N, C-alpha and C positions, 0 to 999 in steps of 0.2 A: 426492299425497302420498309420501316418503319409508320405503324399506322400514327398518323397526328396525335388523332384523340388517345392512343394505348401510351404513346409519348407523355403529353399532357397529362396523366391519370400517372402515372409513374412517377414523373415530377411533381406532383401534389401528393406523392402518397407520405405519412409522414413513418419518421424513421427515430427510434427514440436513441438519441446520442448527445453527450454533452447536459445531460439529468435530465431532457426534456425532448417532446418529441417536433422535431423539425421534417420540414419539406424536403423530400431528396432532391428536389434540386438544388435546393441550397445548401447541400455539402460542402463542405471544403476537401477538398486533396488528405487536409489534415484527417478529419473525422473518418473518409473513406481508407486510409491507412489504419488509423487507429481500431475502426470496425474489423477491417481484415485481421489485424494482429490479434483481436481478442479473439474473433471466431478460430485462428489457426490456433490458438492457445490449446481451447475447446476440445480440438479435435483428437481423437484416442481411439480406441478400438471398442468394437461392439456398437451399440447406436449411436455413438456419435460420432461414428466413422462417416456419417451422411451431413455431417456441417461440413465434410472437406472440401465438397465441390462450390458448396457458398462462399468456404473461404476464399478460395482460390476466388472465386467469381471477383470478391471485394479488392483483391492483388493485379487482378485484370481491370476492374477499373481505375484504381490508381494510376496503373503504369498508362491508360489510354489519356487519363487527367496530366499527368506529365509531357507526353511525348505533343500532346495539346497544346500545351500552357492554360489547360482551363483551371481557372480561380474556382470554380462552383461546377456540378453538373451540369448544369443548366447550361452552361457554356461549349458542352459536349455536341455532337454532330445528333441531330435526330435519331441518325442510324445506329450511329453508337450506344446510345441509350435503349433504345429499342432490343438489340442486341443482349445486352446485358440485365435487363431490367428484370428478367425472368429468370436469370441462373442466380439474382439477388435476394429474390424473392419479393420486389418491389414492384407496386402496381398492379392492376388486372385480377383476375382471379387464380389463386394456388392451388386451385381446387383438379 
């Protein structure tokens, strides 16, 4: 079960998309799909291979949003948000 404060932190964390910083919780399915595609395109060999797991996590987010019929990330189950936030590098400490 995800900690409520961790989920709230993740939802409030800003992500640069559509030309500005937006709270993660306000990102739409289209935003998540765009980010997944951008990161997948940036994945190659060598150091850029490290981007692949994050690109897959953004793709997983799009699938979860589609399955739940969620219009924004905030509409997802908190446990799903908590599960994916670290994989997405959103919220909390990344160290």
